[in-house]
N, C-alpha and C positions, 0 to 999 in steps of 0.2 A: 565822367561823372555818371553816365548812364551805361556803362559797359557791364554792369552786374544784373542779373534777373531781379525782379522785385521781390522783397523779402517780406512785405505786408501781404494783406489779404487781397483779393480781387476787388472788394469794394473800394478799398483805399487807392488801388491802381486806377480805377475809373475816375475817382476824384482827382488823382494827379493828372491824368490826361486832361481832365476838364479845366484845371488850373494852369496847364502848360508846363508843369514841372517835368514832365517826361512826355514823349510821343509814343503812340502805338508801334510804329516802325523801330523805334529805338528799344522798346520792351522786347519786341520780337527778336531783334538781332542779338540781344544780350542772351535771350532764351536759347536761341539756336547754337550760340557759341558755348553755352553752358553744357547743353546736351553733348556737343562734340568733345568737351573736355571731361565729361562725367564718366566714372566707372562704375555707376549704379546699374546700368543696363536697364534703365526705366523705359525707354522708348524702343520700339520694334520697327517703325515705319516713320518717316518724315515727308512732309509735302511743303518745302519751303518756298517753292515759287508761287503757289497758291496762297500760302500764308502771307507771304510778302505783299501780294496784291491785296488781300483782305485788309492787311494792317494799313497800308498805304492810304486806302479809302474807307477807313473806319469811321463810323459814325459815333462819337463818344457821348451822345446824348442818350443812346441805348443802354440797357441795363449791364450788359458785358462788352459795350462797345470798345474794340481794340484790345481786349484781354486775351493774352495767349493760353489757349486751353488744350490739355491732352484728352484723348478719347480712348477708352479701354478697347483693346483689340478684339473683344468679343461682340462689339457693336460696329454695325455696318456704316461706312461712309463711302458715298459714291465714288468709284475710281480707285480706291485704296484696296490694298490686299485685305481680303477677308478670310483668314486662314483659321481662325478660332484658336490660334496658338498650336495648330496641329500639322505635322508633316503631310498628313493625308490631304489637307486642303491647301498646301502651300502655293499653289498656282491660281487659286480662286481669287477673282476680283469682284468687290461689290458693285451692283449696278443701281443702288438706291442709297438714300440717307434714312437712317432710323427717324421715327418721330421726334425723339429727343434731340438728335443732331439738327433736324430741320428747325426746330425751335431755338436751339442755341445759336444757329446761324442767323435766324431772324432777329435775335437779340444783340448782335454785334460781335459776337465771339469769334476770335482768330484760331481756327483749328490748326494745330501745329502737326500733330502726328498721333499714331496709335501708341498706347502704353502697354506694357507687358502684362500677360495673364498666363495662368497655367492653362494647359491643354483642356479646352472645353469647360474652363472654370471648375474642374473637378477637384482640386485639393487647396488647403490652405497656405500653401507656400508657391512661389513663382519660379519654376525652373522647368524647362522644356527642352525637348530634342530640337526643336525649331530655332530657339532664340537663346537658350542658355540659362544662366542664373541671374535673377534680379536681386539687388542687395539693399539692405535697410540702411538709410543714411546715419542713424543713431550708432550703428555697428556693422560694417560691411560683411562681417562673418554671419550675421543673422539675416532672416528673411523679413521683408516688409509685410508678409502675409500674402493672402490670396482670397478670392481671385482677383481682387482690385489691386494686386500688388504693384505693378508698375505706376499706376496713377498715385498710389501712396508714396511710393518712393521719389516721384517727380515732385510732388506737393511738399512732402516733408524735406525733401533734399534741396528745396530753394530754386527748382528749375522753373515750374510753372505755378501760379497761385491756386489753381483749382483744376480737377479733371474729373472726368465721368467715371462712374462705378456701377455696379450691379451686385445684388445680394440676394443669393438663393438659399443660403445656409450660414450667413454670416459674412459674405464676401465684400461687404462695406465695412461693417463693424470689426471685424477681425484685423484687417490691415490698419484701419483707424487706430485700433488699441495698440497694435505692435508698433505703430510710427508716430504716435503722439498727436494725431489728427481728430477732428470732429467727424463723426460718421452717423447719419441718419438713415436708418432703414424704414421707408415709409409704410403706410397701410397698403396692402396689396391692391395694385391697380391704380395708385396716385398718379404716377407717370406712365403714359401708355408705351407698349412694347411693339409697335408696328414698324413698318409693314411686315406681314408674314408671322404675326405673333403666335407662338406656341402656347396654347392655353394651358393644358395640364404641364407640369404637376402643381400648379397654382402656388408656387413658393417664390418665385423670381420677382424682384422689383428693381428699378433703375433709381439712380440718384448720382451722388457726388462724393468725392474726397476733398475735403475743405479744410482750411486753416482756422476758420471762425464761424460763429453762428450766423452772422449777417450774410456771409457768403452762401452758406446752406440755404437760408430762408430766400435769398435772392434767386437761387438756382430753382427752388420749387416754385417761385412766382413765374418764372420764365416757362418751366417745362410741365407743370401739372395741368391735368384737364382731359376731358373725354376725347378719344379719337376713334372713329367708327372701325379702323383696322384692328382695334383691340376691344372687343365688345365688353370685356371685364373691365376697362377702364373707368375711373370714377369721374363725376363732374368736376369742373373747375371750381377751385377755392382761391379766393382773392386775399390779398393782405399779408402775406407771410413775413416780408421784411418791415412793413409798416406797423404790423402788430406786436413786434418785439417789444418787451418792456410794459405792455398794456394788460397783461393777463394776471388776474389776482389768484394766486394758487393757495392762499391761507386756508387752512383747514382741510384741504384735500388730503386724502388717506394714503399713506405709503407703508409698504412692508419691505423689510430688508432680508433678502435670502441670497447671500453671496453665491452660493452654489446651485440654486433653484432645486434643490434636493436631488440633483442628478450628476452633478460634476465633482471631480476630484480637484481641488484647488490649492495652488502652492501657498503655504502659510503666511508668508510675508506679504505676498500680493493680496491675500484675503485680508490680512490686517489693515492695509492701506486702503483697500476699497472700502471696508467697513467705516473707517474713520471718515473717508470722503462722503459716502452716503449719509452718515450721521451729520456732517456738517451742512450738506446741501439741504437736507430735510429741515435743519434748523433756520438756515438762511432763507428758504422759500416758506417758512411757516406752515409746513405740512404737519399732519397729525400722524405720528407713527403708530402703527397697529401691529399686533403680534398674532399672526395667524400661520399655520403650516402651509409651506410651499413645497409640494413633492410633484414634480413634473414627471412623466414616464419618460424612460430613456428610449430613444428611437432612431438611433443612426441608421440601422440597417434598412429600415422603412422608408426613411427620408431618402437614402441612396437609391433604393430600388424605384421608387416613383420618379426620381431624375433620370435614371437610366433608359427609361422607355423613350423619352425624347431623343436622347443620344442615339440609341439603336435605330430610330427612325431616320436621323440624319445621316448615319454611316450607310444605311441601306444595304444594298448588295456588295458595296466595298468590303464589308465584313463577312467573314474572318480573314480574307486575304490581306488585309491592312493591319493586321494585328501586331506584327512586328514593328510597325511605324508608330504605335500608340506608347504613351509613357506607361510605367508599370501599374500604376494606380488605375488608369483607364483600362489597361488589360484585364486587371483583376476584376474590376467592376462589370466589364462586358462579359467575361467568363461567368462571372456569378449570375448576372441576369439571364444569360443565354441558357444556363443549365438549371436555374432555380426559379425564375419568374414564371408563374403560370397563374390560373384562375385562383388557386388557393393563396398564393402569395399577394396576388393583387388584392383579393379580399382582405387579407389579414393587414395589408398597408392601409386600406380604406377604414378598417375597424380601429387601427392605431390613430389615424387622423381625428376620427370621431372622438376617441378617448382624450387626446390631448386638447382638443377644442372644449370638450366639457370640463376638463380640469381647469384649463385657463379661464373659462368663463366663469366657474365657480369662485375663483380667486378674485376676478374683477367685479364679482357681486359684492365683494367686501373692501375692496381697496381701488385707488385710482392709478397708483404707480407701483412697480416691482422694481427694487434697486437690487442689482447683481453684479458680479463681475462680467466683462465682456470676454475675456480669456482666462483660462485656467492658469496659464503661466505666461512669463515673458517670452519674446520671439525666439525662436529655435534656430537651428542651422539653416543658412541660406539655401543650400544644395538639397535639404531634406535629409532623410525621409520625415514622414510624420512622426512626432514623438511618441514614445510609449513611456515616458517618464514625466513626472511633475515634480520639479526640484530633485530631491533624494528619493522620491517614492517611485518605485518600480511598479507601474500599473499592472503588467501581466503577471508579475509574481503575487501581487497583493490582492488584485481585483479581477483577473482574467483577461483574455484576449480581447472579447468584444468591448468591454469597457475600455481597454487601453486603445482600441481602434476609434472608437467614437468620442472619446473625451475631449479632444481638441475642439470640436464644434458643438458640444452639447449644451454650451450656455446660450448660443446664437441660433441654432437651428429650430427651437420651439417656436420663436415668433415667425419664422418663414412658414412653418406649417399650420399656424393659426391665422396669419395674415395680420397680427398685431403689429403697430409700429414700435420701434425701439431706436434709442440713441446711445452711441459710445461716446464719452466725455473723457478728455485727458485729465488724470488727477495726480501724477507724480511718476516716480520710477522706481525701479528695483535693480541693482546692479547696472545702473546707468541706462537702463532700457525702459521705455514708456509703460505705464499701467493705465488701465482704462476702467471707468465706471459705467455700466450699462443700465439704462433705465427703460422697462417696457411699460407701455402706456395702452389705454383703451383704443379700439378702432377708430379711425378718423380723428384722432386727437394729437396729430403730429406737432401742432402749434403749441400745445402745451409741453411737450417734451423740449422743443426749441426754447421756450421760456425758462425751464430748468436749466438747460445748458447755457442760456444767457446769462442767468444769475451766477451759475458756477464760473463762467468765463470773466464776470465783472468782480467777483469776490476772490477768485484764485486764479488769475490769468495763466495761461499755459504758453510755452514757447511756440511761435508760429512755424518755425522751422528747426530742424535738428541742430544742435550746438556744433 
């Protein structure tokens, strides 16, 4: 009866524990069996003995009491490998828990193992020299996205009900969009990044890959709040889950810009997202306004700012370790090594100012921006990054730089400006999930979750891949 992993959300699993319908150890054993049988390659490390001990003594009165949870492998868990999906660090073991992991433990979560990520979180698909290819449960030939790809595959694949994620350029929203999940990228600093938090480039936030809005809200109830090891983390906000359904959005202003004035979007996907945006605006009683949304394109500037931290982490191992790196990281490090100087650093900061000003001017006039999450459905699991959108050859029609940056051009802007944004499942094209992205004002994630709550109520999505 309890030999299959829980196919509902984490909140309903906790309810099942409390009612006695299932026990935490039964849920864990079903999860471990499913991981063993799975061909998705969602997990890269398991800690079954510690997980069994945790499940056996789980306090189900806690928010995630007894829930089996995956942790993205870019996040440190004491005693687990801390490879960051790179051969360069394949022997490194973490000597601490992140603040987020500490808070999840305190909320009763049963940590099962690490979920797969691309090397250093550098690309939008999950394939590494260290762990191979992670696959999308909707279609194993396609990617679940990246960098939270293993978490997305595990949650959408019915293995664990929820898993951790991180988003520095779309790494929660992109895999949520490709895998049919709910993905909230919070305001910068909402969940602390310590210990040892890298402050620049001020783009990365932590969060979760979830099946439901309730699960996401509960995650933020548990994990948000200031920590002195991350000096840019924000003060604690209460009532994320309790507040669902209590916010009146009527009359708030929304603009629809499927491509944000910068991306090339597949026409069928664009039509589906547009219809979903119009429906949600009507359901929430929003006032649609018509203004120009034209965000500057800045994939290169975003990449340069992130490569500074990577160069520091590799340190004197580089360039001797170059052959161990994946091709995209090799390209990025070569680019940064030979082109990053005071002039490019200055240009990157000028771009950040420009996109901040552009986004701020838009939010002077609206409360929400409705857009696509991804320009197309999921591409090949093994990569490489696509240079086509549907039948459109981006290199031939728009040039190499546009082709190179298009895949993340819808999600990167909110990382650069720090705005919160949520990816909401809205349907499928060719049997693959399609996602609506809503970008909100700083510090107003709860309003984005309210919109997602309305969408979930009015047009429920599958909690796992069919």
